[in-house]
SETORKOL-66754 format. One record per atom (N, C-alpha, C, O): atom name; residue in one letter; x, y, z. Coordinates in nm, 3 decimals, always signed. Layout:
% residues N
+-------+---------+---------+---------+---------+
: atomo : residuo :    east :   north :      up :
+-------+---------+---------+---------+---------+
:    CA :       A :       X :       Y :       Z :
...
+-------+---------+---------+---------+---------+
***
This chain:
% residues 71
+-------+---------+---------+---------+---------+
: atomo : residuo :    east :   north :      up :
+-------+---------+---------+---------+---------+
:     N :       M :  -3.038 :  -1.133 :  +0.145 :
:    CA :       M :  -2.923 :  -1.121 :  +0.060 :
:     C :       M :  -2.816 :  -1.135 :  +0.106 :
:     O :       M :  -2.791 :  -1.048 :  +0.190 :
:     N :       E :  -2.716 :  -1.225 :  +0.088 :
:    CA :       E :  -2.569 :  -1.188 :  +0.127 :
:     C :       E :  -2.485 :  -1.068 :  +0.085 :
:     O :       E :  -2.489 :  -1.015 :  -0.026 :
:     N :       E :  -2.418 :  -1.034 :  +0.175 :
:    CA :       E :  -2.322 :  -0.926 :  +0.116 :
:     C :       E :  -2.225 :  -0.946 :  +0.029 :
:     O :       E :  -2.154 :  -1.046 :  +0.032 :
:     N :       R :  -2.213 :  -0.853 :  -0.055 :
:    CA :       R :  -2.112 :  -0.925 :  -0.175 :
:     C :       R :  -1.978 :  -0.824 :  -0.185 :
:     O :       R :  -2.000 :  -0.716 :  -0.131 :
:     N :       I :  -1.861 :  -0.835 :  -0.234 :
:    CA :       I :  -1.762 :  -0.749 :  -0.252 :
:     C :       I :  -1.711 :  -0.768 :  -0.401 :
:     O :       I :  -1.720 :  -0.865 :  -0.477 :
:     N :       S :  -1.648 :  -0.635 :  -0.417 :
:    CA :       S :  -1.585 :  -0.639 :  -0.563 :
:     C :       S :  -1.466 :  -0.757 :  -0.583 :
:     O :       S :  -1.438 :  -0.831 :  -0.488 :
:     N :       S :  -1.409 :  -0.769 :  -0.690 :
:    CA :       S :  -1.301 :  -0.860 :  -0.694 :
:     C :       S :  -1.177 :  -0.767 :  -0.637 :
:     O :       S :  -1.079 :  -0.812 :  -0.577 :
:     N :       A :  -1.201 :  -0.642 :  -0.664 :
:    CA :       A :  -1.068 :  -0.552 :  -0.649 :
:     C :       A :  -1.080 :  -0.538 :  -0.430 :
:     O :       A :  -0.990 :  -0.544 :  -0.347 :
:     N :       R :  -1.182 :  -0.526 :  -0.419 :
:    CA :       R :  -1.186 :  -0.551 :  -0.258 :
:     C :       R :  -1.121 :  -0.659 :  -0.193 :
:     O :       R :  -1.054 :  -0.651 :  -0.091 :
:     N :       A :  -1.150 :  -0.775 :  -0.270 :
:    CA :       A :  -1.184 :  -0.906 :  -0.232 :
:     C :       A :  -0.988 :  -0.943 :  -0.229 :
:     O :       A :  -0.929 :  -0.997 :  -0.135 :
:     N :       A :  -0.940 :  -0.907 :  -0.329 :
:    CA :       A :  -0.788 :  -0.891 :  -0.384 :
:     C :       A :  -0.735 :  -0.817 :  -0.259 :
:     O :       A :  -0.669 :  -0.875 :  -0.172 :
:     N :       A :  -0.771 :  -0.674 :  -0.254 :
:    CA :       A :  -0.698 :  -0.619 :  -0.126 :
:     C :       A :  -0.704 :  -0.708 :  +0.021 :
:     O :       A :  -0.609 :  -0.745 :  +0.091 :
:     N :       L :  -0.844 :  -0.726 :  +0.038 :
:    CA :       L :  -0.822 :  -0.833 :  +0.155 :
:     C :       L :  -0.739 :  -0.939 :  +0.173 :
:     O :       L :  -0.677 :  -0.972 :  +0.274 :
:     N :       I :  -0.745 :  -0.995 :  +0.055 :
:    CA :       I :  -0.626 :  -1.154 :  +0.052 :
:     C :       I :  -0.493 :  -1.097 :  +0.003 :
:     O :       I :  -0.398 :  -1.175 :  +0.015 :
:     N :       G :  -0.473 :  -1.016 :  -0.032 :
:    CA :       G :  -0.341 :  -0.942 :  -0.025 :
:     C :       G :  -0.238 :  -0.996 :  -0.173 :
:     O :       G :  -0.116 :  -1.005 :  -0.188 :
:     N :       V :  -0.350 :  -1.023 :  -0.259 :
:    CA :       V :  -0.296 :  -1.036 :  -0.436 :
:     C :       V :  -0.361 :  -0.940 :  -0.519 :
:     O :       V :  -0.459 :  -0.871 :  -0.491 :
:     N :       K :  -0.295 :  -0.944 :  -0.625 :
:    CA :       K :  -0.375 :  -0.832 :  -0.701 :
:     C :       K :  -0.492 :  -0.900 :  -0.802 :
:     O :       K :  -0.496 :  -1.017 :  -0.839 :
:     N :       T :  -0.567 :  -0.811 :  -0.828 :
:    CA :       T :  -0.714 :  -0.872 :  -0.902 :
:     C :       T :  -0.651 :  -0.968 :  -1.027 :
:     O :       T :  -0.717 :  -1.066 :  -1.062 :
:     N :       Q :  -0.544 :  -0.942 :  -1.082 :
:    CA :       Q :  -0.543 :  -1.065 :  -1.210 :
:     C :       Q :  -0.497 :  -1.198 :  -1.132 :
:     O :       Q :  -0.509 :  -1.305 :  -1.191 :
:     N :       T :  -0.442 :  -1.194 :  -0.992 :
:    CA :       T :  -0.427 :  -1.334 :  -0.960 :
:     C :       T :  -0.572 :  -1.373 :  -0.924 :
:     O :       T :  -0.610 :  -1.488 :  -0.945 :
:     N :       L :  -0.653 :  -1.278 :  -0.869 :
:    CA :       L :  -0.803 :  -1.391 :  -0.826 :
:     C :       L :  -0.846 :  -1.422 :  -1.003 :
:     O :       L :  -0.901 :  -1.526 :  -1.039 :
:     N :       A :  -0.812 :  -1.320 :  -1.086 :
:    CA :       A :  -0.882 :  -1.368 :  -1.229 :
:     C :       A :  -0.839 :  -1.515 :  -1.247 :
:     O :       A :  -0.915 :  -1.605 :  -1.283 :
:     N :       K :  -0.685 :  -1.530 :  -1.212 :
:    CA :       K :  -0.625 :  -1.650 :  -1.291 :
:     C :       K :  -0.697 :  -1.773 :  -1.156 :
:     O :       K :  -0.714 :  -1.894 :  -1.173 :
:     N :       W :  -0.715 :  -1.724 :  -1.078 :
:    CA :       W :  -0.734 :  -1.865 :  -0.972 :
:     C :       W :  -0.886 :  -1.899 :  -1.007 :
:     O :       W :  -0.931 :  -2.014 :  -1.002 :
:     N :       R :  -0.950 :  -1.799 :  -1.039 :
:    CA :       R :  -1.102 :  -1.818 :  -1.101 :
:     C :       R :  -1.067 :  -1.941 :  -1.209 :
:     O :       R :  -1.117 :  -2.051 :  -1.185 :
:     N :       C :  -0.997 :  -1.927 :  -1.307 :
:    CA :       C :  -0.994 :  -2.001 :  -1.429 :
:     C :       C :  -0.956 :  -2.139 :  -1.371 :
:     O :       C :  -1.015 :  -2.237 :  -1.417 :
:     N :       L :  -0.848 :  -2.162 :  -1.259 :
:    CA :       L :  -0.793 :  -2.224 :  -1.188 :
:     C :       L :  -0.857 :  -2.312 :  -1.100 :
:     O :       L :  -0.820 :  -2.422 :  -1.060 :
:     N :       G :  -0.971 :  -2.241 :  -1.073 :
:    CA :       G :  -1.078 :  -2.347 :  -0.977 :
:     C :       G :  -1.028 :  -2.300 :  -0.837 :
:     O :       G :  -1.058 :  -2.373 :  -0.743 :
:     N :       K :  -0.963 :  -2.201 :  -0.814 :
:    CA :       K :  -0.890 :  -2.173 :  -0.668 :
:     C :       K :  -0.959 :  -2.077 :  -0.629 :
:     O :       K :  -1.068 :  -2.046 :  -0.678 :
:     N :       G :  -0.891 :  -2.008 :  -0.519 :
:    CA :       G :  -0.920 :  -1.866 :  -0.403 :
:     C :       G :  -1.066 :  -1.919 :  -0.371 :
:     O :       G :  -1.113 :  -2.033 :  -0.370 :
:     N :       P :  -1.118 :  -1.795 :  -0.345 :
:    CA :       P :  -1.280 :  -1.824 :  -0.287 :
:     C :       P :  -1.388 :  -1.819 :  -0.381 :
:     O :       P :  -1.401 :  -1.757 :  -0.487 :
:     N :       S :  -1.457 :  -1.892 :  -0.326 :
:    CA :       S :  -1.577 :  -1.968 :  -0.381 :
:     C :       S :  -1.708 :  -1.877 :  -0.427 :
:     O :       S :  -1.727 :  -1.771 :  -0.368 :
:     N :       G :  -1.772 :  -1.906 :  -0.500 :
:    CA :       G :  -1.896 :  -1.817 :  -0.504 :
:     C :       G :  -1.916 :  -1.680 :  -0.585 :
:     O :       G :  -2.014 :  -1.607 :  -0.573 :
:     N :       W :  -1.828 :  -1.662 :  -0.652 :
:    CA :       W :  -1.799 :  -1.544 :  -0.690 :
:     C :       W :  -1.931 :  -1.552 :  -0.818 :
:     O :       W :  -1.961 :  -1.664 :  -0.857 :
:     N :       I :  -1.992 :  -1.452 :  -0.866 :
:    CA :       I :  -2.029 :  -1.402 :  -0.989 :
:     C :       I :  -1.985 :  -1.300 :  -1.065 :
:     O :       I :  -1.937 :  -1.194 :  -1.023 :
:     N :       Q :  -2.006 :  -1.338 :  -1.197 :
:    CA :       Q :  -1.943 :  -1.228 :  -1.320 :
:     C :       Q :  -2.100 :  -1.153 :  -1.338 :
:     O :       Q :  -2.197 :  -1.196 :  -1.401 :
:     N :       V :  -2.089 :  -1.058 :  -1.279 :
:    CA :       V :  -2.210 :  -0.911 :  -1.316 :
:     C :       V :  -2.198 :  -0.864 :  -1.472 :
:     O :       V :  -2.292 :  -0.856 :  -1.551 :
:     N :       S :  -2.070 :  -0.836 :  -1.498 :
:    CA :       S :  -2.051 :  -0.796 :  -1.652 :
:     C :       S :  -1.935 :  -0.807 :  -1.670 :
:     O :       S :  -1.864 :  -0.804 :  -1.569 :
:     N :       A :  -1.874 :  -0.823 :  -1.797 :
:    CA :       A :  -1.778 :  -0.839 :  -1.874 :
:     C :       A :  -1.640 :  -0.820 :  -1.791 :
:     O :       A :  -1.541 :  -0.890 :  -1.814 :
:     N :       T :  -1.643 :  -0.703 :  -1.678 :
:    CA :       T :  -1.557 :  -0.638 :  -1.668 :
:     C :       T :  -1.533 :  -0.626 :  -1.460 :
:     O :       T :  -1.446 :  -0.579 :  -1.387 :
:     N :       H :  -1.688 :  -0.708 :  -1.436 :
:    CA :       H :  -1.706 :  -0.696 :  -1.284 :
:     C :       H :  -1.763 :  -0.797 :  -1.220 :
:     O :       H :  -1.881 :  -0.832 :  -1.228 :
:     N :       V :  -1.651 :  -0.859 :  -1.132 :
:    CA :       V :  -1.689 :  -1.015 :  -1.048 :
:     C :       V :  -1.743 :  -0.948 :  -0.938 :
:     O :       V :  -1.735 :  -0.827 :  -0.921 :
:     N :       T :  -1.801 :  -1.029 :  -0.859 :
:    CA :       T :  -1.808 :  -1.006 :  -0.718 :
:     C :       T :  -1.794 :  -1.140 :  -0.634 :
:     O :       T :  -1.817 :  -1.252 :  -0.681 :
:     N :       Y :  -1.755 :  -1.116 :  -0.508 :
:    CA :       Y :  -1.733 :  -1.231 :  -0.397 :
:     C :       Y :  -1.824 :  -1.222 :  -0.291 :
:     O :       Y :  -1.813 :  -1.121 :  -0.223 :
:     N :       P :  -1.921 :  -1.312 :  -0.256 :
:    CA :       P :  -1.982 :  -1.302 :  -0.106 :
:     C :       P :  -1.826 :  -1.316 :  +0.009 :
:     O :       P :  -1.722 :  -1.381 :  +0.016 :
:     N :       I :  -1.905 :  -1.196 :  +0.089 :
:    CA :       I :  -1.782 :  -1.161 :  +0.190 :
:     C :       I :  -1.739 :  -1.296 :  +0.273 :
:     O :       I :  -1.620 :  -1.322 :  +0.291 :
:     N :       S :  -1.856 :  -1.391 :  +0.328 :
:    CA :       S :  -1.836 :  -1.482 :  +0.386 :
:     C :       S :  -1.729 :  -1.582 :  +0.332 :
:     O :       S :  -1.632 :  -1.624 :  +0.395 :
:     N :       E :  -1.762 :  -1.609 :  +0.210 :
:    CA :       E :  -1.647 :  -1.687 :  +0.150 :
:     C :       E :  -1.531 :  -1.643 :  +0.126 :
:     O :       E :  -1.445 :  -1.730 :  +0.111 :
:     N :       V :  -1.488 :  -1.496 :  +0.113 :
:    CA :       V :  -1.360 :  -1.449 :  +0.145 :
:     C :       V :  -1.284 :  -1.459 :  +0.255 :
:     O :       V :  -1.161 :  -1.458 :  +0.266 :
:     N :       E :  -1.402 :  -1.471 :  +0.367 :
:    CA :       E :  -1.343 :  -1.467 :  +0.525 :
:     C :       E :  -1.303 :  -1.607 :  +0.535 :
:     O :       E :  -1.208 :  -1.633 :  +0.609 :
:     N :       Q :  -1.357 :  -1.693 :  +0.477 :
:    CA :       Q :  -1.338 :  -1.819 :  +0.531 :
:     C :       Q :  -1.231 :  -1.876 :  +0.434 :
:     O :       Q :  -1.184 :  -1.987 :  +0.459 :
:     N :       F :  -1.194 :  -1.810 :  +0.333 :
:    CA :       F :  -1.071 :  -1.855 :  +0.239 :
:     C :       F :  -0.962 :  -1.829 :  +0.306 :
:     O :       F :  -0.875 :  -1.913 :  +0.330 :
:     N :       L :  -0.957 :  -1.657 :  +0.357 :
:    CA :       L :  -0.857 :  -1.601 :  +0.451 :
:     C :       L :  -0.838 :  -1.680 :  +0.557 :
:     O :       L :  -0.720 :  -1.698 :  +0.586 :
:     N :       A :  -0.975 :  -1.768 :  +0.669 :
:    CA :       A :  -0.921 :  -1.836 :  +0.756 :
:     C :       A :  -0.854 :  -1.956 :  +0.744 :
:     O :       A :  -0.779 :  -2.006 :  +0.828 :
:     N :       A :  -0.883 :  -1.998 :  +0.638 :
:    CA :       A :  -0.842 :  -2.155 :  +0.577 :
:     C :       A :  -0.645 :  -2.116 :  +0.552 :
:     O :       A :  -0.547 :  -2.174 :  +0.599 :
:     N :       R :  -0.652 :  -2.032 :  +0.488 :
:    CA :       R :  -0.510 :  -2.006 :  +0.448 :
:     C :       R :  -0.428 :  -1.986 :  +0.562 :
:     O :       R :  -0.321 :  -2.044 :  +0.585 :
:     N :       E :  -0.486 :  -1.899 :  +0.633 :
:    CA :       E :  -0.410 :  -1.877 :  +0.803 :
:     C :       E :  -0.371 :  -2.007 :  +0.862 :
:     O :       E :  -0.255 :  -2.037 :  +0.889 :
:     N :       A :  -0.501 :  -2.101 :  +0.884 :
:    CA :       A :  -0.484 :  -2.220 :  +0.952 :
:     C :       A :  -0.400 :  -2.312 :  +0.897 :
:     O :       A :  -0.351 :  -2.405 :  +0.961 :
:     N :       A :  -0.376 :  -2.287 :  +0.755 :
:    CA :       A :  -0.286 :  -2.405 :  +0.667 :
:     C :       A :  -0.150 :  -2.343 :  +0.679 :
:     O :       A :  -0.066 :  -2.433 :  +0.692 :
:     N :       T :  -0.094 :  -2.219 :  +0.680 :
:    CA :       T :  +0.027 :  -2.184 :  +0.732 :
:     C :       T :  +0.065 :  -2.128 :  +0.864 :
:     O :       T :  +0.169 :  -2.064 :  +0.885 :
:     N :       A :  -0.034 :  -2.157 :  +0.959 :
:    CA :       A :  -0.004 :  -2.144 :  +1.131 :
:     C :       A :  +0.134 :  -2.234 :  +1.167 :
:     O :       A :  +0.139 :  -2.347 :  +1.118 :
:     N :       T :  +0.231 :  -2.196 :  +1.239 :
:    CA :       T :  +0.301 :  -2.286 :  +1.285 :
:     C :       T :  +0.211 :  -2.370 :  +1.399 :
:     O :       T :  +0.109 :  -2.326 :  +1.451 :
:     N :       P :  +0.257 :  -2.470 :  +1.420 :
:    CA :       P :  +0.162 :  -2.559 :  +1.575 :
:     C :       P :  +0.136 :  -2.491 :  +1.667 :
:     O :       P :  +0.024 :  -2.494 :  +1.719 :
:     N :       L :  +0.281 :  -2.376 :  +1.729 :
:    CA :       L :  +0.223 :  -2.291 :  +1.856 :
:     C :       L :  +0.090 :  -2.213 :  +1.796 :
:     O :       L :  -0.020 :  -2.209 :  +1.852 :
:     N :       E :  +0.116 :  -2.165 :  +1.698 :
:    CA :       E :  +0.022 :  -2.018 :  +1.659 :
:     C :       E :  -0.103 :  -2.113 :  +1.632 :
:     O :       E :  -0.199 :  -2.036 :  +1.632 :
:     N :       A :  -0.140 :  -2.217 :  +1.614 :
:    CA :       A :  -0.267 :  -2.328 :  +1.621 :
:     C :       A :  -0.320 :  -2.365 :  +1.749 :
:     O :       A :  -0.425 :  -2.428 :  +1.758 :
:     N :       G :  -0.243 :  -2.324 :  +1.861 :
:    CA :       G :  -0.279 :  -2.370 :  +1.967 :
:     C :       G :  -0.219 :  -2.500 :  +2.024 :
:     O :       G :  -0.253 :  -2.534 :  +2.137 :
:     N :       Q :  -0.124 :  -2.585 :  +1.945 :
:    CA :       Q :  -0.088 :  -2.683 :  +1.993 :
:     C :       Q :  +0.047 :  -2.674 :  +2.074 :
:     O :       Q :  +0.133 :  -2.590 :  +2.046 :
:     N :       V :  +0.059 :  -2.759 :  +2.165 :
:    CA :       V :  +0.171 :  -2.786 :  +2.252 :
:     C :       V :  +0.273 :  -2.877 :  +2.176 :
:     O :       V :  +0.259 :  -2.987 :  +2.124 :
:     N :       Q :  +0.405 :  -2.775 :  +2.190 :
:    CA :       Q :  +0.483 :  -2.841 :  +2.122 :
:     C :       Q :  +0.557 :  -2.922 :  +2.269 :
:     O :       Q :  +0.578 :  -2.874 :  +2.380 :
:     N :       R :  +0.586 :  -3.066 :  +2.213 :
:    CA :       R :  +0.634 :  -3.153 :  +2.287 :
:     C :       R :  +0.837 :  -3.166 :  +2.271 :
:     O :       R :  +0.899 :  -3.248 :  +2.338 :
+-------+---------+---------+---------+---------+
***
């Protein structure tokens, strides 16, 4: 079974508030694979949070950070 983390932990790793994650869930943004365990508890697969962070980092990387040669 895949390791899951709370929305509070996911928000801390991403660097946003838990309310932002809640808004993203409504908008279909942010890490996927979340499960609402109860009315007040949501969990995310750690792998999806890591994948979201990697994609976000890649999207904001400068060409030199991404390993591309500037000409």
